[in-house]
VEXRO-325390 format. One record per residue: x, y, z of N, C-alpha, C in turn; residue in one letter. Coordinates in pm, 1 decimal. Layout:
# VEXRO-325390
nu/nv/nw/cau/cav/caw/cu/cv/cw/type
X/Y/Z/X/Y/Z/X/Y/Z/A .
...
***
This chain:
# VEXRO-325390
nu/nv/nw/cau/cav/caw/cu/cv/cw/type
644.2/-712.4/-2667.0/635.0/-702.1/-2532.2/673.4/-558.2/-2483.1/M .
576.5/-502.2/-2403.6/606.7/-372.2/-2357.6/669.5/-382.1/-2213.6/R .
747.1/-284.0/-2181.6/818.2/-283.3/-2051.0/791.2/-150.1/-1981.1/T .
773.0/-147.7/-1851.5/744.2/-30.8/-1773.3/819.0/-46.9/-1635.9/F .
849.7/71.0/-1584.7/900.6/78.2/-1454.3/802.5/168.0/-1371.4/K .
747.0/117.7/-1262.6/664.0/192.9/-1173.2/708.6/199.4/-1037.7/F .
710.7/318.2/-984.8/741.3/338.9/-837.5/607.0/349.8/-767.8/K .
596.8/270.9/-661.8/478.3/281.6/-578.9/513.2/285.2/-433.2/M .
436.6/362.5/-357.2/469.5/382.3/-210.5/361.9/311.7/-122.2/C .
414.6/243.9/-32.9/327.5/170.6/66.4/345.7/250.0/200.2/L .
228.1/299.6/247.8/234.4/385.6/370.7/114.6/354.5/462.8/F .
127.1/390.6/588.3/16.8/366.5/686.7/93.9/363.5/818.8/G .
10.5/355.0/916.7/58.3/358.8/1054.4/157.3/244.1/1087.1/D .
239.6/258.9/1184.2/332.9/150.8/1221.4/262.3/32.9/1280.4/G .
304.0/-84.5/1249.4/249.6/-207.3/1302.8/132.9/-258.7/1232.1/G .
93.0/-197.5/1115.7/-26.3/-253.9/1038.7/13.5/-364.8/952.0/V .
143.4/-394.9/930.3/185.0/-503.4/847.5/233.2/-486.4/709.2/G .
277.6/-354.3/684.3/331.9/-318.8/564.0/452.1/-402.8/520.7/K .
555.2/-404.0/600.2/679.2/-479.5/564.2/645.6/-632.6/557.3/T .
558.5/-686.6/635.5/531.0/-821.2/633.7/457.6/-852.6/501.8/T .
375.7/-767.5/452.7/302.6/-779.4/326.3/400.4/-788.5/212.3/L .
492.7/-691.2/208.7/599.1/-692.5/103.8/678.0/-813.9/107.0/I .
723.6/-858.2/219.5/806.4/-966.8/224.7/731.3/-1096.3/177.3/N .
602.9/-1107.3/219.1/524.0/-1217.9/178.8/517.6/-1212.3/21.0/R .
493.8/-1100.5/-37.1/475.0/-1084.5/-171.2/611.7/-1117.0/-242.1/Y .
722.8/-1074.8/-195.6/851.4/-1093.7/-264.9/896.0/-1240.2/-251.9/I .
891.9/-1287.4/-128.2/947.6/-1423.6/-93.7/841.9/-1533.7/-94.6/S .
719.8/-1502.5/-85.0/615.5/-1607.3/-75.1/604.0/-1668.8/71.4/G .
681.5/-1611.8/162.2/685.6/-1671.9/297.6/638.0/-1563.0/396.3/K .
576.8/-1622.8/508.2/530.3/-1535.4/615.4/628.6/-1537.0/727.6/Y .
673.0/-1424.2/775.8/758.8/-1409.8/891.0/713.3/-1298.7/977.8/N .
664.1/-1321.9/1100.2/611.4/-1209.1/1177.1/715.3/-1148.4/1269.9/E .
841.8/-1178.5/1242.5/948.2/-1135.5/1333.1/1029.4/-1017.0/1268.0/D .
959.9/-937.0/1173.8/1037.7/-826.6/1112.0/1050.5/-714.5/1211.5/F .
1160.4/-646.2/1195.3/1187.9/-530.7/1273.7/1117.9/-410.5/1219.9/Q .
1094.4/-312.0/1300.2/1029.6/-186.5/1258.9/1110.8/-119.4/1157.0/M .
1047.8/-64.9/1054.9/1112.9/-5.7/946.0/1161.1/130.2/992.8/T .
1284.6/166.1/969.5/1345.3/293.4/1000.7/1353.2/377.6/876.0/I .
1273.5/480.0/867.1/1274.8/570.8/751.2/1204.3/496.2/636.4/G .
1275.3/450.2/537.0/1220.0/386.5/422.4/1308.1/267.4/381.2/V .
1236.8/165.9/324.5/1301.3/50.3/262.8/1251.1/39.4/119.0/D .
1328.7/-22.6/36.1/1309.5/-29.9/-106.8/1320.3/-170.9/-152.7/F .
1224.0/-214.8/-233.0/1218.2/-347.5/-291.5/1182.6/-347.0/-440.3/Y .
1223.6/-442.2/-517.6/1189.9/-445.0/-658.1/1140.5/-587.9/-689.7/T .
1035.3/-594.4/-771.4/985.9/-722.2/-816.9/944.8/-700.3/-965.6/K .
974.0/-801.2/-1051.0/935.0/-795.4/-1185.3/803.9/-881.0/-1197.4/H .
704.9/-815.6/-1258.9/575.5/-879.9/-1277.9/523.6/-870.8/-1413.1/I .
429.0/-957.9/-1446.2/371.9/-961.9/-1582.7/219.7/-923.8/-1567.2/Q .
177.3/-822.2/-1640.7/35.8/-783.3/-1646.8/4.1/-764.5/-1788.3/I .
-98.0/-847.2/-1829.7/-124.0/-842.8/-1973.8/-14.5/-874.8/-2058.1/E .
27.3/-788.8/-2154.9/138.5/-811.5/-2239.0/255.1/-719.6/-2190.5/D .
260.2/-678.9/-2073.3/351.1/-586.5/-2020.3/437.7/-649.5/-1910.0/A .
567.8/-629.0/-1916.7/660.3/-666.0/-1814.1/681.7/-532.3/-1734.6/T .
665.0/-546.2/-1599.2/668.7/-428.3/-1518.2/772.7/-452.4/-1409.5/I .
862.8/-349.3/-1395.5/957.0/-349.4/-1284.1/887.3/-271.0/-1176.0/S .
846.7/-336.7/-1074.3/772.5/-270.8/-971.0/866.3/-234.2/-854.1/L .
886.5/-104.3/-834.6/962.5/-55.2/-726.4/877.4/-23.8/-610.5/Q .
892.9/-92.5/-503.1/808.3/-83.3/-387.0/880.1/-2.3/-279.6/I .
827.6/111.6/-234.5/882.1/196.3/-129.4/804.1/172.0/-3.3/W .
859.7/121.0/98.8/796.8/90.9/225.0/833.3/199.3/325.1/D .
737.3/279.2/361.5/760.6/390.2/454.4/732.5/351.2/598.8/F .
821.6/394.9/689.5/799.9/368.9/837.0/670.5/446.2/873.6/A .
591.7/385.0/962.8/469.7/440.5/1001.7/468.9/528.0/1128.1/G .
581.8/537.2/1194.4/594.5/614.5/1310.6/597.4/757.8/1280.1/E .
547.1/845.4/1370.4/529.4/992.7/1341.2/664.9/1056.8/1312.5/N .
775.0/1014.6/1373.1/899.7/1077.9/1348.7/954.7/1059.4/1211.6/Q .
900.0/965.0/1131.2/950.0/940.8/999.5/854.6/1000.0/893.4/F .
736.8/1045.1/931.3/637.3/1096.7/832.8/692.7/1205.6/747.5/K .
782.8/1287.2/804.9/818.7/1404.7/730.7/914.3/1363.2/609.7/N .
959.2/1235.0/602.1/1041.9/1188.6/491.5/961.1/1159.2/371.5/L .
828.9/1120.7/393.1/740.8/1083.0/283.6/734.8/1169.0/166.0/L .
707.8/1306.6/191.3/699.8/1390.9/67.6/816.3/1388.3/-28.0/P .
934.9/1376.7/19.8/1051.1/1363.2/-67.7/1063.4/1230.7/-138.0/N .
1019.9/1129.8/-77.2/1031.3/1004.9/-142.2/918.5/960.2/-233.0/Y .
810.7/1035.2/-226.6/692.1/999.1/-310.9/710.9/1066.7/-445.7/V .
810.1/1150.7/-468.1/836.3/1225.4/-588.7/852.8/1107.9/-702.8/I .
783.8/1121.0/-808.3/793.4/1039.1/-921.5/715.8/900.3/-903.9/G .
631.5/888.9/-797.9/551.3/771.0/-777.5/442.7/756.8/-882.3/A .
408.6/636.6/-924.9/293.0/617.0/-1016.0/174.6/566.8/-947.2/S .
192.1/531.4/-811.1/76.4/480.5/-730.5/114.1/466.7/-587.3/G .
4.7/440.4/-504.6/33.9/421.6/-363.2/-64.7/321.6/-301.0/G .
-15.4/258.2/-195.7/-104.9/164.6/-122.0/-109.2/228.4/16.2/I .
-233.1/248.1/69.6/-242.8/284.8/213.4/-291.6/167.0/280.8/F .
-219.8/118.7/385.5/-249.5/-3.0/455.8/-293.4/30.7/597.3/M .
-398.9/-33.4/637.9/-446.4/-28.3/776.7/-467.0/-166.1/837.3/F .
-479.0/-172.9/966.3/-503.2/-303.5/1037.9/-653.7/-310.3/1064.1/D .
-721.4/-416.0/1017.7/-863.9/-433.9/1045.3/-902.2/-437.9/1190.4/I .
-799.3/-464.0/1278.4/-831.0/-477.8/1421.9/-795.0/-338.4/1501.8/S .
-751.4/-232.6/1428.3/-716.1/-118.1/1486.0/-787.8/10.3/1411.7/R .
-899.8/51.8/1468.9/-975.9/151.7/1408.3/-888.5/281.0/1377.7/F .
-811.2/321.5/1468.1/-736.0/443.4/1442.1/-640.8/434.0/1327.8/S .
-599.3/312.5/1285.6/-507.5/301.4/1174.6/-578.3/340.2/1038.6/S .
-709.9/318.7/1034.1/-786.2/364.5/917.9/-808.5/512.6/924.6/L .
-843.2/553.3/1044.9/-872.2/708.8/1062.3/-756.7/798.3/1033.1/L .
-639.3/739.8/1042.2/-515.3/824.6/1014.0/-492.6/837.6/870.5/H .
-572.6/779.1/781.5/-556.6/796.8/637.4/-549.4/941.2/596.7/F .
-639.0/1017.4/650.7/-641.7/1168.3/614.6/-505.0/1231.0/654.8/E .
-451.6/1199.8/775.7/-325.5/1250.0/812.0/-212.3/1215.1/703.1/D .
-216.2/1084.7/662.3/-117.5/1045.4/559.9/-134.8/1114.8/429.1/W .
-254.3/1139.2/386.5/-284.4/1214.2/263.6/-230.0/1361.2/280.0/I .
-244.3/1414.4/394.2/-193.4/1550.1/419.2/-42.3/1552.9/411.2/N .
16.7/1458.4/458.6/167.5/1444.8/442.2/205.2/1425.7/300.1/V .
133.7/1339.0/225.7/167.1/1318.7/79.9/147.6/1445.8/-1.3/L .
48.7/1521.2/35.4/19.7/1642.4/-40.0/136.5/1751.6/-28.5/S .
232.8/1726.5/56.5/346.3/1815.9/70.1/454.2/1789.4/-27.1/K .
435.2/1672.5/-105.6/536.8/1642.0/-203.2/530.9/1749.2/-312.3/A .
646.6/1776.0/-360.1/653.2/1887.3/-463.1/580.4/1866.7/-585.7/P .
562.0/1735.8/-636.5/485.6/1710.4/-755.8/353.6/1640.5/-731.4/D .
305.7/1640.5/-610.6/185.0/1567.2/-578.5/58.1/1610.6/-658.4/Y .
40.1/1737.6/-673.3/-81.1/1791.6/-743.3/-60.8/1783.9/-901.6/Q .
56.6/1750.5/-945.1/83.6/1754.0/-1093.2/-5.5/1649.3/-1159.1/K .
-6.5/1524.5/-1106.0/-84.3/1418.7/-1171.9/-168.5/1348.5/-1059.3/D .
-267.3/1277.6/-1109.1/-348.8/1194.7/-1021.0/-259.0/1082.3/-969.4/Y .
-256.3/1055.6/-843.4/-184.2/941.2/-785.8/-286.2/838.4/-735.8/L .
-297.0/726.0/-808.0/-393.3/627.2/-765.0/-361.2/566.8/-633.2/P .
-448.7/562.0/-540.2/-423.4/504.2/-409.8/-525.3/383.0/-383.8/I .
-465.3/279.7/-347.0/-540.7/154.3/-319.1/-535.1/146.1/-166.2/L .
-654.4/118.3/-105.5/-669.4/107.9/41.3/-663.1/-50.6/67.8/I .
-584.8/-89.9/157.0/-563.6/-234.0/186.5/-585.0/-252.8/339.6/V .
-679.9/-331.3/367.9/-700.9/-379.2/509.8/-623.6/-497.4/532.2/G .
-524.8/-485.8/623.4/-434.3/-601.0/651.6/-485.3/-676.2/772.9/G .
-419.7/-797.0/778.8/-447.1/-886.6/897.2/-598.7/-938.3/895.1/K .
-643.1/-963.2/767.8/-780.6/-1013.7/756.9/-797.4/-1153.3/830.7/S .
-695.4/-1224.0/860.3/-705.6/-1344.7/928.8/-753.6/-1326.2/1074.6/D .
-742.2/-1202.9/1132.6/-785.7/-1177.4/1262.3/-936.4/-1179.5/1277.0/L .
-1005.8/-1173.0/1171.0/-1152.3/-1186.3/1170.2/-1198.8/-1321.4/1228.6/E .
-1119.0/-1425.7/1192.0/-1147.3/-1559.4/1235.1/-1148.7/-1573.3/1386.9/N .
-1068.4/-1483.3/1461.1/-1066.4/-1501.8/1600.5/-1139.9/-1380.3/1675.5/I .
-1225.8/-1317.5/1597.2/-1317.7/-1214.5/1656.6/-1246.5/-1084.7/1680.0/G .
-1139.7/-1045.3/1608.5/-1069.4/-928.2/1639.6/-1096.9/-813.7/1546.4/K .
-1183.9/-837.0/1440.8/-1221.7/-735.3/1344.0/-1293.5/-622.3/1415.7/R .
-1251.7/-497.3/1390.4/-1327.4/-375.9/1442.6/-1374.2/-282.1/1331.3/V .
-1319.6/-308.4/1214.4/-1345.6/-218.4/1098.0/-1412.8/-314.6/985.6/I .
-1539.5/-282.9/963.0/-1607.3/-360.0/860.2/-1570.0/-320.7/722.8/E .
-1571.1/-411.4/627.5/-1525.1/-385.8/490.7/-1601.1/-264.8/428.7/K .
-1733.0/-263.6/443.5/-1811.2/-157.3/386.0/-1769.0/-18.4/435.8/E .
-1745.0/-11.5/571.3/-1702.1/113.1/626.3/-1573.3/165.9/562.3/Y .
-1472.5/73.2/554.8/-1348.6/108.3/501.4/-1355.6/149.5/349.1/A .
-1446.6/78.2/274.8/-1468.7/118.0/126.8/-1525.0/256.0/119.1/Q .
-1626.5/292.2/202.3/-1691.9/421.2/196.8/-1596.0/527.0/243.5/E .
-1514.4/495.0/344.8/-1410.4/590.8/401.3/-1323.4/633.4/284.5/Y .
-1270.6/532.0/215.6/-1174.1/551.9/109.4/-1231.5/632.2/-5.4/G .
-1348.9/618.6/-27.6/-1420.5/690.5/-145.3/-1415.6/837.7/-119.7/K .
-1427.4/880.1/6.6/-1415.6/1022.3/42.1/-1292.3/1085.5/-4.9/K .
-1181.9/1009.2/-14.4/-1052.2/1056.5/-51.9/-1011.9/1018.1/-197.1/F .
-1107.8/968.9/-270.8/-1085.5/942.1/-418.3/-984.2/824.8/-437.7/N .
-989.0/728.0/-342.1/-916.6/606.0/-371.5/-979.6/522.8/-480.2/T .
-901.8/447.2/-552.2/-953.2/382.3/-670.9/-1011.5/240.4/-636.4/F .
-970.1/185.0/-525.0/-1021.1/50.6/-492.5/-988.4/11.4/-349.3/D .
-1046.4/-99.1/-301.9/-1024.7/-147.3/-162.4/-1017.5/-294.8/-170.3/F .
-924.1/-347.1/-87.1/-908.1/-494.2/-77.9/-858.8/-530.9/59.9/I .
-885.7/-645.0/109.0/-828.1/-693.3/237.2/-738.8/-814.5/204.8/E .
-641.6/-825.1/292.6/-544.9/-935.3/265.1/-490.7/-988.3/408.2/C .
-425.3/-1101.9/396.1/-358.0/-1150.2/520.3/-225.8/-1200.7/473.2/S .
-115.8/-1142.7/525.5/17.0/-1179.6/498.8/38.8/-1317.9/558.9/S .
-30.2/-1347.6/670.8/-19.4/-1474.8/742.8/-55.7/-1589.1/655.1/K .
-183.1/-1583.2/599.6/-226.9/-1691.8/524.4/-198.4/-1678.6/373.4/T .
-154.2/-1557.2/327.1/-131.8/-1537.0/190.0/-256.2/-1488.9/113.3/G .
-373.5/-1476.8/180.4/-493.5/-1434.1/113.6/-485.6/-1298.5/49.6/E .
-502.8/-1296.8/-77.2/-505.9/-1169.5/-158.6/-379.9/-1090.3/-166.0/N .
-263.5/-1149.1/-121.0/-137.6/-1083.4/-124.8/-99.1/-1047.8/-267.5/V .
-102.4/-1139.7/-358.4/-76.2/-1118.8/-505.1/-169.5/-1010.2/-561.6/E .
-293.6/-1028.2/-523.2/-403.4/-948.9/-578.8/-382.5/-794.9/-547.9/E .
-329.3/-773.0/-419.0/-297.0/-636.9/-382.9/-210.3/-569.3/-486.4/V .
-98.2/-634.8/-515.8/4.2/-576.1/-609.6/-35.6/-582.0/-753.5/F .
-119.4/-684.7/-784.1/-179.8/-690.2/-919.3/-275.6/-568.7/-941.8/H .
-357.2/-537.3/-843.7/-454.8/-427.8/-854.1/-374.8/-293.6/-878.9/L .
-275.7/-266.9/-800.5/-208.6/-141.5/-810.8/-119.1/-139.2/-939.1/I .
-67.4/-255.1/-975.7/2.6/-258.3/-1100.3/-79.2/-242.5/-1226.5/G .
-192.1/-295.5/-1218.0/-295.8/-278.4/-1329.3/-338.2/-140.6/-1341.9/Q .
-364.5/-77.3/-1233.1/-404.1/68.2/-1236.3/-291.6/154.2/-1285.8/K .
-173.1/138.0/-1245.3/-60.5/212.9/-1294.5/-37.4/193.8/-1442.0/M .
-55.1/69.9/-1488.5/-41.7/38.1/-1632.6/-147.6/107.1/-1710.1/L .
-271.9/90.2/-1662.5/-387.7/161.1/-1730.9/-366.6/311.5/-1746.8/D .
-313.7/378.6/-1641.2/-289.5/517.6/-1653.4/-169.6/550.3/-1746.9/L .
-65.5/464.2/-1744.9/46.2/493.8/-1831.8/19.1/471.7/-1976.3/A .
-91.2/392.8/-2014.4/-107.3/361.5/-2147.8/-238.3/430.3/-2200.7/T .
-290.3/529.1/-2126.5/-404.5/595.8/-2175.3/-376.5/694.8/-2291.6/Q .
***
């Protein structure tokens, strides 16, 4: 059995559901009453992918502008990233380029390829007519920035929550074992 430790960063605008996604993933429960992340929070979960045991270190970055300057220092040593946006807030997807510009200030950012998964959160809002970003648009937008994949999820219903972390975990494992 192979063992790995991967650091991954979860970033995106405030209020898109980053902390709710992580907590749904870690605990299996939905709680919409989370407080705004101040700076950065850190979580760990052990997962199994293929014949590998992975210690997944998840770094949850606050999405408010006053905390963005922290991101370059915390992304050092990351093996992957998740950019999350809210399917009901167009600006949250368009800010992806701003986030990439912040990431690029990390001292070791250009050293290696950092795989980034784009995640459209709050997919359950489609059922009540609040979707403003179509899946195809988000996929194409992400391709402009060399993201490796796109998925939508709902922390409320649990749809694709496990798959989000499996996708990024699989990508980091593939890159580590090439």
